[in-house]
C-alpha positions in Angstrom: 105.1 103.0 86.3 107.5 104.8 83.9 106.9 108.5 83.4 106.2 110.0 79.9 108.9 111.8 78.1 108.1 115.3 76.8 110.0 116.2 73.6 110.0 119.7 72.1 108.7 118.4 68.8 105.8 116.6 70.6 105.0 119.9 72.4 105.0 121.8 69.1 102.7 119.3 67.5 100.5 118.7 70.5 100.1 122.3 71.6 101.3 124.8 69.0 100.0 123.1 65.9 96.8 122.1 67.6 96.5 125.0 70.0 93.0 125.9 69.0 91.3 122.7 69.9 93.7 122.1 72.8 93.2 125.4 74.4 89.4 125.1 73.8 89.4 121.7 75.5 91.3 122.8 78.6 89.5 126.1 79.0 86.2 124.4 78.5 87.1 121.8 81.0 88.3 124.2 83.7 85.4 126.7 83.2 82.9 123.9 83.0 84.0 122.3 86.2 84.0 125.7 88.0 80.6 126.6 86.7 79.3 123.1 87.5 80.6 123.4 91.1 78.8 126.7 91.6 75.5 125.4 90.2 75.7 122.1 92.1 76.5 123.9 95.3 72.8 124.8 95.4 71.8 121.1 95.3 74.5 119.5 97.4 72.9 120.2 100.8 69.3 120.3 99.6 66.5 117.8 98.9 67.4 118.0 95.2 70.7 116.1 95.6 69.3 113.2 93.6 69.2 115.5 90.5 72.9 116.2 90.5 73.9 113.1 88.5 71.0 113.7 86.1 72.1 117.3 85.6 75.6 116.2 84.8 74.7 113.4 82.4 71.9 115.2 80.5 73.5 118.7 80.3 77.2 118.9 81.1 78.2 115.8 79.1 76.4 116.7 75.9 77.6 120.3 76.1 81.2 119.3 76.2 80.9 116.8 73.5 79.2 119.3 71.2 82.2 121.6 71.4 85.2 119.2 71.1 85.8 115.9 69.4 87.1 112.7 71.1 86.0 113.9 74.5 84.6 111.6 77.1 82.9 112.9 80.3 82.3 110.8 83.4 80.3 112.7 86.0 81.2 110.3 88.8 84.9 110.3 88.1 87.1 107.3 87.3 89.5 104.9 89.1 91.9 105.7 86.3 92.6 109.2 87.8 93.3 107.8 91.2 95.8 105.3 89.7 97.5 108.3 88.0 97.3 110.3 91.2 99.2 107.6 93.1 101.7 106.9 90.3 102.6 110.6 90.2 104.2 110.4 93.7 103.3 114.1 94.2 101.5 113.3 97.4 103.2 110.4 99.3 100.8 110.5 102.2 98.7 107.3 102.4 95.1 107.8 101.3 92.4 106.5 103.6 89.5 107.7 101.5 89.0 109.5 98.3 86.4 110.9 96.0 86.6 111.6 92.2 84.1 113.3 90.0 83.7 115.2 86.7 86.4 113.6 84.7 87.2 114.9 81.2 89.3 112.6 78.9 90.3 114.0 75.5 93.1 114.2 73.0 95.2 117.0 71.5 97.2 115.8 68.6 98.9 112.6 69.9 98.6 113.7 73.5 96.0 112.1 75.8 94.7 114.5 78.4 92.7 113.8 81.6 91.2 116.3 84.0 89.3 115.4 87.1 88.2 116.8 90.5 89.8 114.8 93.3 89.6 114.9 97.0 91.9 112.6 99.1 92.1 112.4 102.8 93.9 110.5 105.6 92.5 109.8 109.1 93.9 110.1 112.6 92.4 108.7 115.8 92.7 110.0 119.3 91.5 109.0 122.7 90.3 111.5 125.4 90.7 111.3 129.1 87.5 109.3 129.4 88.6 106.7 126.9 86.4 107.9 124.1 87.9 107.5 120.6 87.6 110.2 118.0 88.4 109.9 114.3 89.5 113.0 112.4 89.8 113.4 108.7 92.5 115.6 107.0 92.7 116.7 103.4 95.7 115.7 101.4 94.7 117.1 98.1 91.5 118.8 96.9 91.2 120.3 93.5 91.7 119.6 89.8 94.2 116.9 88.9 95.6 117.1 85.4 97.4 114.3 83.5 99.0 114.5 80.1 100.4 111.3 78.4 102.8 112.0 75.5 103.4 108.3 74.9 107.2 108.7 75.4 109.0 106.7 78.0 112.1 107.7 80.0 113.8 106.2 83.0 114.1 109.0 85.6 111.6 111.0 87.7 111.4 114.7 87.6 109.3 116.8 90.0 108.4 120.5 89.6 106.8 122.2 92.6 106.0 125.7 93.7 109.0 127.1 95.5 107.5 127.9 98.9 110.9 128.0 100.6 112.4 130.7 98.3 109.2 132.7 98.2 109.1 132.8 102.0 112.7 133.2 102.9 114.3 134.5 99.7 117.7 133.3 98.7 118.1 131.9 102.2 115.3 129.4 101.5 117.5 127.6 98.9 119.3 126.0 101.8 116.1 124.0 102.5 115.3 122.9 99.0 117.6 119.8 98.9 116.5 118.4 102.2 112.8 118.3 101.0 113.7 115.6 98.5 116.7 113.8 100.0 116.6 110.9 97.5 116.6 113.3 94.5 118.9 115.9 93.1 118.2 119.6 93.1 118.1 121.0 89.6 119.4 124.6 89.0 118.1 126.0 85.8 119.2 129.1 83.9 115.8 130.9 83.9 115.8 133.2 87.0 112.0 133.8 86.7 111.3 130.1 86.7 113.7 129.6 89.6 111.9 132.1 91.7 108.6 130.4 91.0 109.4 126.7 91.1 111.8 124.2 92.5 112.9 121.1 90.5 114.1 117.8 91.8 115.1 114.8 89.7 116.8 111.4 89.6 118.5 112.3 86.3 120.0 115.8 85.7 120.4 115.3 81.9 116.9 114.0 81.4 115.4 116.7 83.5 117.1 119.5 81.4 116.0 117.7 78.3 112.4 117.7 79.4 112.3 121.2 80.8 113.1 123.0 77.5 113.0 126.7 77.3 109.5 126.6 75.7 108.3 124.3 78.5 109.5 126.7 81.2 107.8 129.6 79.5 104.5 127.7 79.3 104.7 126.7 82.9 105.4 130.2 84.0 102.5 131.6 81.9 100.2 129.0 83.4 101.2 129.9 87.0 100.7 133.6 86.3 97.1 132.9 85.1 96.2 132.1 88.7 
């Protein structure tokens, strides 16, 4: 599946010109999911579990739709998000079971946005000295998965990840950055703050630098500092 090209003009139209509804949608989505998780935690391990879906459908859904236009809410999640999760190649580990819930699908300008809670796992089996088999489940990803479609195609793949190596080992950690993505090229950008926070790998250096404009780097840094 081809990735979606991010152009500076699209970013200005999709986020700057429409920043009020866009920010409202994203903040509402994140805050709504967090609040929902807290509330539903009271029901998850209780006799009232059957009311969880009713609560989502009758309260959360209408609340979101009353604040923003062109917003769809699916309390049980969607297979669409798992398809995008796999297409992203962010987590190459094979998924043995997954769960999606609380998906928000909206639009900011010409940009389609999706946000969903996803939990993916893989399993391992072991046998003890008595021949008893045991199955263990391990989390691959658990959290909010966000997807933005700008409806622009490009040919390469570019990955931006938190720079664990440099944060842990400083400048010495840069020696390990290329080996993590042997099939891709390491991208060295001119923004030292961004370089300290993230590591970028790509199959096309020119395309990666076009996508990661100065304004995009600043937005990503601001988002990472919010956490």
